[in-house]
N, C-alpha and C positions, 0 to 999 in steps of 0.2 A: 591556526595561530598566525598572527602577522609578524613578519620578520623584516626589519629595516636593514638594508645594505647600503653603505655609503658608496657613491659613484661619482665619476668625473663627467658623466653624460647621461642622457635620458633614454638609452637603449641597453638591452642586455649585453651587447657587445662592447659597451664602454668599460674602461678600466675601473677596477675597484679603487676607491679613494681611501688613503690611510688616515685622513683627517675626519673627525666627527663634526665639530661645530663649523668648520670651514669647507666641508665637502660641497661640491657644486650641486649635486643632486642626491636624492634619496630614492632608492628602489624599495618599494613595499612588496614583499613576496608573501602570499597567503598559502600556507602549507596545506590548508584544507581543500582548496580548489585549484592549486598550482597557478593562480593568476599573479600577474605582476602589474604594477603601476609605478609611475615615476612622478616625483614631486620636486620642484626646484627648491633648494634651500634658500629661503628668503632672508636668512640671517648670516650668510657667508661673508658679507662685506661689512658687517657691524664693526665699529671701532673697538668695542669690548663687549664681553658677555655673550659671544656667539654660541658657546657651548651650552650655557644655561638656557638660552632662548631655544636652541635646537632641542634640548631635552624636554622642554615644555611642549614644543611642537610635536615631538615623537609621542609623548603621553596623550596628547589630544587626538592623535591618529589611531590610538588603540593598539599600538605596537607592544609586543611582549618580549622581544629580543632584538638587540642591535648588534650588528657585526661591523666593526670598523678597525682601523689600525691603532687608534689611541683615543683616550678620553681625558679631558682635563679634570682636575680634582673637583671643581664645582659641578661640572656635568655629571661626574661619577656619583657625587652625593645626591644630586637630584634624581638621577635614574634609579638609584637605590631606593630613594623615598617613594618613587612611583612603582617599585617592584618590577623594573624592567631589567632583564638579564643582559649583560654586556659580554660580548665575545671579541677578543682582540685577535686580529689576523694580520700577520706581518709579511704577507706575500704581495710584493709590489707589482709583479708582472702577472696579475690575475684579472680576469674580467668578471663582471657581475654574474654572467652566465656560469662561470666556473664555480663561483660561490653557491649559486642556486643548485647546481648539479651536486655539490657536496652535501647540501641540505637534504636532497632527495634520497641519499644513501642510507 
């Protein structure tokens, strides 16, 4: 299963980003083969609608679960429509690797 983790950078040592639509990067972690890849969030600087565009991008990537600090109401609605699970994590001083390690348990 592909899990998306919001990130401030493009490495596993980058901090977890509490924002979904405005996160700088997305880490895609595949639970089946434990691989990771990073994709820059092309919508982070949009004037409006960053969350909905991000939700569309996530669905196109085949992600089944998103871990972030918060989701706007429109992004939540869209992710629900795409049957993508949302997990809210409020740990600010956490790295992407910390989140991946928790997923492995």
